[in-house]
C-alpha positions as CSV (number, residue, x, y, z in Angstrom):
1,X,34.5,-210.3,-43.5
2,X,37.8,-210.9,-45.3
3,X,36.5,-208.8,-48.3
4,X,35.6,-206.1,-45.8
5,X,39.1,-206.0,-44.4
6,X,40.6,-206.0,-47.9
7,X,38.5,-203.0,-48.8
8,X,39.7,-201.2,-45.6
9,X,43.4,-202.0,-46.3
10,X,43.1,-200.8,-49.9
11,X,41.5,-197.6,-48.8
12,X,44.2,-197.1,-46.2
13,X,46.9,-197.7,-48.7
14,X,45.4,-195.1,-51.1
15,X,45.3,-192.6,-48.2
16,X,48.9,-193.2,-47.3
17,X,50.0,-192.8,-50.9
18,X,48.1,-189.5,-51.2
19,X,49.7,-188.2,-48.0
20,X,53.2,-189.2,-49.1
21,X,52.7,-187.6,-52.5
22,X,51.5,-184.4,-50.9
23,X,54.5,-184.4,-48.6
24,X,57.0,-185.0,-51.4
25,X,55.4,-182.3,-53.6
26,X,55.5,-179.8,-50.7
27,X,59.0,-180.7,-49.8
28,X,60.1,-180.3,-53.4
29,X,58.4,-177.0,-53.7
30,X,59.9,-175.9,-50.4
31,X,63.4,-176.9,-51.5
32,X,63.0,-175.1,-54.8
33,X,61.7,-171.9,-53.2
34,X,64.3,-171.8,-50.4
35,X,67.4,-172.6,-52.5
36,X,69.4,-169.5,-53.1
37,X,70.2,-168.7,-56.7
38,X,73.8,-168.1,-57.9
39,X,73.6,-164.4,-57.4
40,X,75.6,-161.8,-55.5
41,X,72.7,-161.2,-53.0
42,X,73.2,-162.5,-49.5
43,X,70.2,-164.9,-49.2
44,X,70.0,-166.4,-45.7
45,X,68.2,-169.6,-44.8
46,X,65.0,-168.6,-43.0
47,X,65.5,-171.3,-40.4
48,X,68.9,-169.8,-39.5
49,X,69.4,-168.0,-36.2
50,X,71.9,-165.2,-35.6
51,X,74.6,-166.7,-33.3
52,X,78.1,-166.0,-32.1
53,X,80.9,-168.0,-33.8
54,X,84.7,-168.5,-33.5
55,X,86.7,-167.9,-36.6
56,X,89.9,-169.9,-37.4
57,X,92.4,-170.0,-40.3
58,X,93.7,-173.3,-41.5
59,X,97.3,-174.4,-41.3
60,X,98.0,-175.4,-45.0
61,X,100.8,-177.8,-44.0
62,X,98.3,-179.9,-42.0
63,X,95.3,-179.4,-44.3
64,X,93.8,-182.4,-46.2
65,X,91.4,-182.5,-49.1
66,X,88.7,-183.8,-46.8
67,X,86.7,-180.9,-45.3
68,X,85.6,-182.9,-42.3
69,X,89.2,-183.2,-41.1
70,X,89.7,-179.5,-40.7
71,X,89.4,-179.2,-37.0
72,X,90.4,-176.2,-34.9
73,X,93.6,-178.0,-33.8
74,X,94.9,-177.6,-37.3
75,X,94.1,-173.9,-37.3
76,X,95.0,-170.7,-35.5
77,X,92.4,-168.6,-33.8
78,X,91.4,-165.2,-35.4
79,X,88.6,-164.0,-33.2
80,X,84.8,-164.0,-32.6
81,X,82.1,-162.9,-35.0
82,X,78.4,-163.5,-35.8
83,X,76.8,-165.9,-38.3
84,X,73.4,-167.0,-39.4
85,X,73.3,-170.8,-38.6
86,X,70.7,-173.5,-38.6
87,X,72.8,-176.3,-37.2
88,X,73.8,-177.9,-40.6
89,X,77.3,-178.5,-41.7
90,X,78.2,-175.8,-44.4
91,X,81.1,-176.5,-46.7
92,X,80.3,-174.2,-49.7
93,X,82.3,-171.0,-49.7
94,X,79.3,-169.2,-51.3
95,X,76.9,-170.4,-48.6
96,X,79.5,-169.6,-45.9
97,X,79.9,-166.1,-47.3
98,X,76.1,-165.5,-47.1
99,X,75.9,-166.9,-43.6
100,X,78.5,-164.6,-42.1
101,X,77.0,-161.4,-40.6
102,X,80.2,-160.1,-39.0
103,X,83.7,-161.5,-39.2
104,X,86.4,-160.5,-36.8
105,X,89.3,-158.2,-37.8
106,X,91.8,-160.5,-39.5
107,X,93.9,-157.8,-41.2
108,X,97.0,-158.5,-39.1
109,X,96.9,-162.2,-40.1
110,X,97.3,-161.8,-43.8
111,X,99.9,-160.5,-46.3
112,X,99.4,-157.3,-48.2
113,X,97.1,-157.8,-51.2
114,X,95.5,-161.0,-49.8
115,X,92.1,-161.7,-48.3
116,X,90.4,-164.5,-46.4
117,X,88.2,-167.2,-48.0
118,X,85.8,-168.6,-45.4
119,X,84.7,-172.0,-46.6
120,X,83.3,-174.1,-43.7
121,X,80.9,-173.7,-40.8
122,X,80.1,-176.4,-38.3
123,X,79.2,-177.1,-34.7
124,X,82.2,-178.6,-32.8
125,X,82.0,-181.2,-30.0
126,X,81.8,-178.5,-27.3
127,X,78.8,-176.9,-28.9
128,X,80.8,-174.0,-30.4
129,X,80.0,-172.7,-33.9
130,X,83.2,-172.7,-35.8
131,X,84.1,-170.9,-39.1
132,X,87.1,-172.1,-41.0
133,X,89.0,-170.0,-43.6
134,X,92.3,-169.7,-45.4
135,X,94.4,-166.9,-46.9
136,X,93.9,-166.1,-50.6
137,X,94.2,-163.4,-53.2
138,X,90.8,-164.3,-54.6
139,X,88.9,-161.3,-53.5
140,X,85.4,-161.4,-55.0
141,X,82.5,-163.7,-54.2
142,X,80.6,-163.0,-57.4
143,X,81.3,-166.5,-58.9
144,X,79.3,-169.1,-57.0
145,X,82.0,-171.7,-56.8
146,X,82.2,-173.7,-53.6
147,X,85.9,-173.1,-53.2
148,X,86.9,-170.2,-55.4
149,X,84.3,-167.5,-55.3
150,X,84.9,-165.0,-58.0
151,X,88.2,-165.3,-59.8
152,X,88.8,-161.6,-59.8
153,X,91.5,-159.1,-59.4
154,X,91.5,-155.3,-60.0
155,X,94.9,-155.6,-61.6
156,X,94.8,-155.6,-65.4
157,X,97.3,-158.4,-65.8
158,X,95.5,-161.0,-63.7
159,X,92.3,-163.1,-64.0
160,X,89.1,-161.2,-64.1
161,X,85.6,-162.7,-63.9
162,X,83.4,-160.8,-66.4
163,X,80.0,-161.7,-67.9
164,X,80.1,-165.3,-66.6
165,X,83.3,-166.1,-68.5
166,X,87.1,-165.7,-68.2
167,X,88.3,-163.9,-71.3
168,X,92.0,-163.2,-71.8
169,X,94.0,-162.8,-75.0
170,X,97.3,-163.4,-73.2
171,X,98.8,-165.3,-70.4
172,X,99.2,-163.4,-67.2
173,X,101.0,-164.3,-64.1
174,X,101.5,-163.2,-60.5
175,X,103.5,-165.0,-57.8
176,X,103.5,-168.6,-58.8
177,X,100.0,-168.4,-60.3
178,X,99.1,-168.0,-64.0
179,X,96.0,-167.7,-66.1
180,X,95.8,-168.8,-69.7
181,X,93.3,-167.7,-72.4
182,X,90.5,-170.2,-73.0
183,X,87.2,-168.3,-72.8
184,X,86.0,-170.7,-70.1
185,X,82.5,-170.1,-68.8
186,X,81.4,-170.6,-65.3
187,X,80.0,-174.0,-66.2
188,X,83.4,-175.2,-67.3
189,X,85.1,-174.4,-64.0
190,X,85.2,-177.1,-61.4
191,X,86.4,-177.0,-57.8
192,X,89.4,-178.8,-56.6
193,X,91.7,-178.5,-53.6
194,X,95.3,-178.0,-52.9
195,X,97.5,-176.5,-50.2
196,X,97.9,-173.5,-52.6
197,X,94.3,-172.4,-52.2
198,X,92.5,-173.8,-55.3
199,X,93.0,-175.5,-58.6
200,X,90.4,-175.2,-61.4
201,X,90.5,-176.5,-64.9
202,X,88.1,-176.4,-67.8
203,X,86.0,-179.5,-68.0
204,X,85.5,-179.3,-71.8
205,X,87.3,-180.6,-74.8
206,X,90.8,-181.9,-74.6
207,X,92.1,-178.9,-76.5
208,X,91.1,-176.4,-73.8
209,X,93.6,-174.7,-71.6
210,X,94.0,-175.1,-67.9
211,X,93.2,-172.3,-65.5
212,X,95.4,-172.4,-62.3
213,X,94.9,-170.1,-59.3
214,X,97.7,-170.9,-56.9
215,X,99.1,-167.7,-55.3
216,X,101.9,-168.1,-52.7
217,X,100.8,-168.3,-49.1
218,X,102.8,-168.7,-45.9
219,X,102.7,-172.1,-44.2
220,X,101.5,-171.9,-40.7
221,X,102.6,-174.6,-38.3
222,X,101.2,-175.0,-34.8
223,X,103.7,-175.7,-32.0
224,X,101.3,-178.3,-30.8
225,X,102.0,-180.4,-33.9
226,X,105.5,-180.6,-32.5
227,X,104.4,-181.8,-29.1
228,X,104.0,-178.6,-27.2
229,X,101.3,-179.0,-24.5
230,X,100.7,-175.5,-23.2
231,X,99.5,-176.6,-19.7
232,X,102.0,-174.5,-17.7
233,X,103.5,-177.7,-16.3
234,X,105.1,-179.5,-19.2
235,X,108.5,-178.1,-20.4
236,X,107.7,-177.0,-24.0
237,X,111.2,-175.7,-24.8
238,X,112.2,-178.4,-27.3
239,X,108.9,-178.6,-29.0
240,X,108.8,-174.8,-29.7
241,X,112.4,-174.8,-30.8
242,X,111.8,-177.7,-33.2
243,X,108.8,-175.9,-34.7
244,X,110.9,-172.7,-35.2
245,X,113.8,-174.7,-36.6
246,X,111.7,-176.7,-39.1
247,X,109.8,-173.7,-40.4
248,X,112.5,-171.1,-41.2
249,X,111.0,-168.7,-43.6
250,X,107.5,-169.8,-42.6
251,X,105.0,-169.0,-39.9
252,X,104.7,-170.7,-36.5
253,X,101.5,-170.5,-34.5
254,X,101.3,-170.7,-30.7
255,X,97.7,-171.4,-29.7
256,X,96.2,-170.2,-26.4
257,X,97.8,-171.9,-23.4
258,X,100.7,-171.4,-21.0
259,X,104.0,-172.7,-22.4
260,X,106.7,-173.2,-19.8
261,X,110.2,-172.9,-21.1
262,X,113.5,-173.6,-19.3
263,X,115.9,-172.4,-21.9
264,X,116.3,-170.0,-24.9
265,X,114.0,-170.1,-27.9
266,X,115.7,-169.3,-31.2
267,X,113.9,-167.3,-33.9
268,X,115.4,-167.6,-37.4
269,X,115.3,-165.3,-40.4
270,X,112.1,-164.9,-42.3
271,X,110.0,-166.3,-39.4
272,X,106.5,-165.1,-38.6
273,X,105.5,-166.0,-35.0
274,X,101.8,-165.6,-34.0
275,X,99.8,-166.3,-31.0
276,X,96.2,-165.7,-29.7
277,X,97.2,-162.6,-27.8
278,X,97.3,-162.4,-24.0
279,X,96.1,-166.0,-23.7
280,X,99.2,-167.4,-25.6
281,X,101.8,-167.2,-22.7
282,X,105.4,-168.1,-22.9
283,X,106.6,-168.3,-19.3
284,X,110.0,-168.7,-17.7
285,X,110.3,-171.9,-15.7
286,X,111.1,-171.5,-12.0
287,X,114.8,-171.2,-11.5
288,X,115.3,-169.8,-15.1
289,X,119.0,-169.0,-15.5
290,X,119.9,-165.4,-14.5
291,X,121.0,-163.4,-17.5
292,X,119.5,-165.8,-20.0
293,X,117.1,-165.0,-22.8
294,X,113.7,-166.4,-23.4
295,X,113.6,-165.4,-27.1
296,X,116.8,-164.7,-29.0
297,X,117.2,-163.2,-32.5
298,X,120.9,-163.5,-33.4
299,X,122.0,-162.0,-36.7
300,X,118.6,-162.5,-38.4
301,X,116.4,-160.6,-40.8
302,X,112.7,-160.2,-41.6
303,X,111.0,-161.5,-38.5
304,X,107.5,-160.7,-37.4
305,X,106.2,-161.4,-33.9
306,X,102.6,-160.7,-32.8
307,X,99.9,-161.6,-30.3
308,X,102.1,-163.3,-27.7
309,X,102.5,-162.9,-24.0
310,X,106.0,-163.4,-22.5
311,X,106.4,-163.6,-18.7
312,X,109.6,-163.7,-16.6
313,X,107.5,-165.4,-13.9
314,X,108.9,-163.0,-11.3
315,X,107.2,-164.7,-8.3
316,X,109.0,-168.0,-9.1
317,X,112.3,-166.4,-10.1
318,X,112.8,-164.2,-7.0
319,X,116.5,-165.1,-6.9
320,X,117.1,-162.4,-9.6
321,X,115.8,-159.8,-7.1
322,X,119.0,-160.2,-5.1
323,X,121.2,-159.3,-8.1
324,X,121.7,-156.3,-10.2
325,X,118.8,-155.8,-12.7
326,X,121.3,-156.5,-15.4
327,X,121.5,-160.1,-14.2
328,X,117.8,-160.7,-14.6
329,X,116.0,-162.5,-17.3
330,X,115.9,-161.1,-20.8
331,X,112.5,-161.7,-22.4
332,X,113.4,-160.8,-25.9
333,X,117.0,-160.2,-27.2
334,X,117.7,-158.8,-30.7
335,X,121.4,-158.9,-31.7
336,X,122.7,-157.5,-35.0
337,X,119.4,-157.9,-36.9
338,X,117.2,-156.0,-39.2
339,X,113.6,-155.8,-40.3
340,X,112.1,-156.9,-37.0
341,X,108.4,-156.2,-36.2
342,X,106.9,-156.8,-32.7
343,X,103.2,-156.1,-32.6
344,X,100.5,-156.6,-30.0
345,X,102.6,-158.5,-27.6
346,X,102.5,-158.5,-23.8
347,X,105.7,-158.4,-21.7
348,X,105.0,-159.0,-18.0
349,X,106.5,-159.8,-14.6
350,X,110.2,-159.6,-15.1
351,X,113.1,-158.3,-13.0
352,X,115.0,-157.0,-16.0
353,X,114.4,-156.2,-19.6
354,X,111.6,-157.0,-22.0
355,X,113.3,-156.1,-25.3
356,X,117.0,-155.5,-25.7
357,X,118.5,-154.3,-28.9
358,X,122.3,-154.9,-29.2
359,X,125.0,-154.3,-31.8
360,X,124.2,-153.0,-35.3
361,X,120.4,-153.2,-35.9
362,X,118.0,-151.5,-38.4
363,X,114.3,-151.3,-39.0
364,X,113.1,-152.4,-35.6
365,X,109.4,-151.7,-34.8
366,X,107.6,-152.2,-31.5
367,X,103.9,-151.4,-31.9
368,X,100.8,-151.8,-29.8
369,X,102.5,-153.7,-27.0
370,X,102.0,-153.8,-23.2
371,X,104.8,-153.8,-20.7
372,X,103.6,-154.4,-17.1
373,X,105.7,-154.9,-14.0
374,X,108.9,-154.8,-16.1
375,X,112.2,-153.1,-15.2
376,X,113.3,-152.2,-18.7
377,X,110.8,-152.0,-21.6
378,X,112.8,-151.3,-24.8
379,X,116.5,-150.7,-24.4
380,X,119.5,-150.4,-26.7
381,X,122.9,-151.5,-25.4
382,X,126.5,-151.8,-26.5
383,X,128.5,-149.8,-29.1
384,X,126.4,-150.8,-32.1
385,X,124.6,-148.4,-34.4
386,X,120.8,-148.5,-34.7
387,X,119.1,-147.1,-37.8
388,X,115.3,-146.7,-37.7
389,X,113.7,-147.7,-34.4
390,X,110.0,-147.1,-33.8
391,X,108.3,-147.6,-30.5
392,X,104.7,-146.6,-30.7
393,X,101.1,-147.1,-29.4
394,X,102.3,-149.1,-26.4
395,X,101.7,-149.1,-22.6
396,X,104.5,-149.2,-20.0
397,X,103.2,-149.6,-16.5
398,X,105.1,-150.0,-13.2
399,X,108.2,-151.6,-11.7
400,X,111.5,-150.1,-10.5
401,X,114.9,-148.9,-11.6
402,X,115.6,-148.7,-15.3
403,X,113.9,-146.8,-18.1
404,X,110.8,-148.0,-20.0
405,X,112.3,-146.7,-23.3
406,X,116.0,-146.1,-23.4
407,X,118.7,-145.5,-25.9
408,X,121.4,-146.6,-23.5
409,X,124.1,-147.8,-25.9
410,X,127.1,-145.7,-26.9
411,X,126.8,-146.1,-30.6
412,X,125.2,-143.9,-33.3
413,X,121.4,-143.7,-33.6
414,X,119.3,-142.4,-36.5
415,X,115.7,-142.2,-37.4
416,X,114.3,-142.9,-33.9
417,X,110.6,-142.4,-33.4
418,X,108.9,-142.7,-30.0
419,X,105.2,-142.0,-30.5
420,X,101.8,-142.3,-28.8
421,X,102.9,-144.3,-25.8
422,X,101.6,-144.2,-22.2
423,X,104.2,-144.5,-19.5
424,X,103.2,-144.5,-15.9
425,X,104.0,-145.5,-12.3
426,X,107.8,-145.8,-12.7
427,X,109.6,-145.5,-9.3
428,X,113.1,-144.7,-10.6
429,X,114.7,-143.8,-13.9
430,X,113.4,-141.8,-16.8
431,X,110.3,-142.6,-18.8
432,X,112.2,-141.9,-22.0
433,X,116.0,-141.8,-21.9
434,X,118.1,-140.9,-25.0
435,X,121.3,-139.8,-23.5
436,X,124.5,-141.8,-24.2
437,X,125.2,-142.3,-27.9
438,X,125.1,-139.9,-30.8
439,X,121.5,-139.4,-32.1
440,X,120.4,-138.0,-35.4
441,X,116.7,-137.5,-36.3
442,X,114.9,-138.1,-33.1
443,X,111.1,-137.7,-32.9
444,X,109.2,-137.9,-29.6
445,X,105.5,-137.0,-29.9
446,X,102.0,-137.7,-28.5
447,X,103.3,-139.6,-25.5
448,X,101.6,-139.5,-22.1
449,X,103.8,-139.8,-19.0
450,X,102.1,-140.0,-15.7
451,X,103.5,-140.2,-12.1
452,X,107.0,-141.4,-13.0
453,X,110.3,-140.4,-11.4
454,X,111.7,-138.5,-14.4
455,X,110.0,-137.6,-17.7
456,X,112.1,-137.3,-20.9
457,X,115.9,-137.0,-20.9
458,X,117.8,-136.2,-24.2
459,X,121.5,-135.6,-24.9
460,X,123.9,-135.5,-27.8
461,X,121.1,-135.3,-30.4
462,X,120.7,-133.5,-33.7
463,X,117.4,-132.8,-35.6
464,X,115.1,-133.4,-32.6
465,X,111.3,-133.0,-32.7
466,X,109.4,-133.0,-29.4
467,X,105.7,-132.3,-29.7
468,X,102.3,-132.8,-28.0
469,X,103.6,-134.8,-25.1
470,X,102.0,-134.8,-21.7
471,X,104.1,-135.1,-18.6
472,X,102.0,-135.1,-15.4
473,X,103.3,-136.1,-12.0
474,X,100.2,-134.8,-10.1
475,X,99.5,-138.1,-8.3
476,X,103.0,-139.3,-7.8
477,X,104.0,-140.8,-4.5
478,X,107.6,-139.7,-5.0
479,X,108.1,-136.2,-3.7
480,X,111.7,-136.0,-4.9
481,X,111.0,-136.6,-8.5
482,X,113.4,-135.6,-11.2
483,X,112.8,-133.2,-14.1
484,X,110.0,-133.2,-16.6
485,X,111.8,-132.6,-19.9
486,X,115.6,-132.3,-19.9
487,X,117.7,-131.7,-23.1
488,X,121.4,-131.0,-23.3
489,X,124.3,-130.9,-25.8
490,X,121.9,-130.9,-28.7
491,X,121.4,-129.0,-32.0
492,X,118.4,-128.3,-34.2
493,X,115.7,-128.9,-31.7
494,X,112.0,-128.1,-31.9
495,X,109.9,-128.4,-28.8
496,X,106.2,-127.4,-29.1
497,X,102.7,-127.9,-27.7
498,X,103.9,-130.0,-24.8
499,X,102.1,-129.9,-21.4
500,X,104.2,-130.4,-18.2
501,X,102.5,-130.4,-14.8
502,X,103.5,-130.8,-11.2
503,X,107.2,-131.7,-11.5
504,X,109.1,-131.4,-8.2
505,X,112.3,-130.4,-10.1
506,X,112.6,-128.4,-13.3
507,X,109.7,-128.7,-15.7
508,X,112.0,-127.9,-18.6
509,X,115.8,-127.8,-18.6
510,X,117.8,-126.7,-21.7
511,X,121.6,-126.9,-21.4
512,X,124.2,-126.3,-24.0
513,X,121.8,-126.5,-26.9
514,X,121.9,-124.5,-30.1
515,X,119.5,-123.7,-32.9
516,X,116.5,-124.6,-30.7
517,X,112.9,-123.4,-30.8
518,X,110.7,-123.8,-27.8
519,X,107.1,-122.7,-28.6
520,X,103.6,-122.9,-27.2
521,X,104.2,-125.2,-24.3
522,X,102.3,-125.2,-21.1
523,X,104.4,-125.6,-17.9
524,X,102.4,-125.5,-14.7
525,X,103.4,-125.8,-11.0
526,X,106.9,-127.1,-11.5
527,X,109.9,-126.5,-9.3
528,X,110.5,-126.8,-5.6
529,X,110.8,-124.1,-2.9
530,X,114.1,-123.9,-1.1
531,X,115.9,-125.9,-3.8
532,X,117.5,-124.8,-7.0
533,X,114.6,-126.2,-9.0
534,X,112.5,-123.9,-11.2
535,X,109.9,-124.4,-13.9
536,X,112.3,-123.5,-16.7
537,X,116.0,-123.5,-16.5
538,X,118.5,-122.4,-19.2
539,X,122.2,-123.3,-18.7
540,X,125.5,-123.1,-20.6
541,X,125.7,-122.3,-24.2
542,X,122.3,-121.3,-25.6
543,X,123.2,-120.0,-29.0
544,X,120.2,-119.2,-31.2
545,X,117.6,-120.5,-28.7
546,X,114.1,-119.1,-28.9
547,X,111.6,-119.4,-26.0
548,X,108.4,-118.0,-27.5
549,X,104.6,-118.0,-26.8
550,X,104.8,-120.4,-23.9
551,X,102.7,-120.3,-20.7
552,X,104.3,-120.7,-17.3
553,X,101.9,-120.9,-14.5
554,X,102.4,-121.1,-10.7
555,X,99.1,-121.7,-8.7
556,X,100.9,-123.5,-5.8
557,X,102.6,-120.6,-4.0
558,X,104.8,-122.9,-2.0
559,X,106.9,-123.5,-5.1
560,X,109.9,-121.4,-6.2
561,X,109.2,-117.7,-6.9
562,X,111.3,-117.9,-10.1
563,X,109.6,-119.8,-12.9
564,X,112.3,-119.1,-15.4
565,X,116.0,-118.9,-14.6
566,X,118.9,-118.3,-17.0
567,X,122.5,-119.3,-16.3
568,X,123.5,-119.1,-19.9
569,X,125.3,-117.3,-22.6
570,X,125.1,-117.2,-26.4
571,X,121.8,-115.8,-27.8
572,X,118.7,-116.6,-25.9
573,X,115.4,-114.9,-26.9
574,X,112.5,-115.0,-24.5
575,X,109.5,-113.3,-26.0
576,X,105.7,-113.2,-25.9
577,X,105.3,-115.7,-23.1
578,X,102.7,-115.7,-20.4
579,X,104.0,-115.9,-16.8
580,X,101.4,-116.3,-14.0
581,X,102.3,-115.6,-10.4
582,X,106.0,-116.0,-11.1
583,X,109.3,-114.2,-11.8
584,X,112.3,-114.4,-14.1
585,X,115.9,-114.5,-12.8
586,X,119.0,-113.8,-14.9
587,X,122.1,-114.9,-13.0
588,X,125.2,-112.9,-13.0
589,X,126.9,-115.3,-15.5
590,X,124.1,-114.9,-18.0
591,X,124.9,-113.0,-21.2
592,X,123.0,-112.0,-24.4
593,X,119.6,-112.8,-23.1
594,X,116.8,-110.9,-24.9
595,X,113.4,-110.5,-23.2
596,X,110.5,-108.9,-24.9
597,X,106.8,-108.6,-24.3
598,X,106.6,-111.0,-21.4
599,X,105.0,-108.8,-18.7
600,X,106.8,-110.4,-15.8
601,X,108.9,-109.2,-12.9
602,X,112.6,-109.7,-13.8
603,X,115.6,-109.8,-11.6
604,X,118.7,-109.1,-13.8
605,X,122.2,-109.5,-12.4
606,X,123.9,-110.5,-15.6
607,X,125.6,-108.5,-18.3
608,X,124.8,-107.7,-21.9
609,X,121.1,-108.6,-21.5
610,X,118.3,-106.6,-23.2
611,X,115.0,-106.4,-21.4
612,X,111.9,-104.8,-23.1
613,X,108.6,-105.3,-21.2
């Protein structure tokens, strides 16, 4: 019997060994066949599933050499994308590269000439797939290195990966990086880590040269590393100010959250301030001091602000409502500064101004921002001079009193561009006001102005271009609206291809302007019966003013009969225009008005006019 059991045990042992051998052979074969080769082709693990992921960029100041320590708290959020993921931790840049199907747009997070190296994918504690990357000028993924895929640059004086080797007959440098000639092959290059992206050296003889790839990159610091909480309850003023103070010349990141502040935040020269967009909210604490700033730029240069939301917390700061708007909170003050960029920010819920520009400033850009429930959007103040101000691609929606875009100071302005903005639902004031200082080179184009009190007002300007704007008050609740486009005391003005609809005062007013061409505009149903409001009104000195190929239409017969009225002298030429259901009136003080080929009923009580129809 014992021998019988020994035989059975021996046979079982043999069977177990055979099964294990078959399993190991199969596993080895499977591993070999499924392992991607070091090629440029994107070979995806067949067990991977296409899944959504969140992409983050590391903060180099807080990054360590241990990949496992790179949590999202040490990073700033870029956006969502799609990856092929099987559930395993991936820390090879080449494997990460092949696993990414679609990365989010990260163009506004990086410096010119740089790219992003994604090097880690993992599943966080909340079950979210996370992709971690960092900024680099290493552009190509051809070289299958786990941290520096493809040492490559299109520039002839930098490192180039070619035929599996790095061949240079000279030493090249860029930034704080350099490449020395050593004919190192891909087998000689080993991965290493540093806060300056990557360090690689030839692993051969002692006489070989070192290859260093260490381009400069900005240091990003999260305000949370300084103790900011972002819960809307804790006062985060000191934490944010400390982060800004300690990172002058660097970049400060404000993650998603609501950061209550009770006093001014000071931005210093060279600072880059980022957030996660509308979810990164800086909010004024209840009882915030009237007339105080939330952000202040005081005599600083080279500042970039993007993807932040700044709130005056109007419901908790109603005390400001009992004062002049000038006594309200200032969300963003710029004093005597230059090279300031504000992009993709949200300015909301404030009694007074969003962005104030004061004293001498230059190269100020406001791009792709939203201003909602704000009294003033972008305003210049004081006697300072402003050179190069751009306000573009932004939305201004709602609130009372002051202008969304206003050159309100008494200084000199040059190179002003207001382009492709949407301005709507403003109860009082002008949508765009450029009327107090001296202005040279003013461009206003492609803006859409809906249901405001007044459209565009310009005065004291030279070299003015106004094109392709739409001013439409069709749905306004304010019957006593102001004019559509008003320009006065200006020289060298071109106004073309604008559309002006349903203005209850003048659609277009030109007063004391010289060397002005007004061409191919559409002005429809403007004016007001029983008032001195007409679709087009010329007044004062109109020397060398041409009103040509415009269309003036009146389909609402309750409006003024006279679509064009001239109370002017100088040399006004009105020719080849189309007037529909309307008349032209030349007042008795009009002189030297020339009308030709207009086919319109004209009432002429002036002197020295020439009418050919």
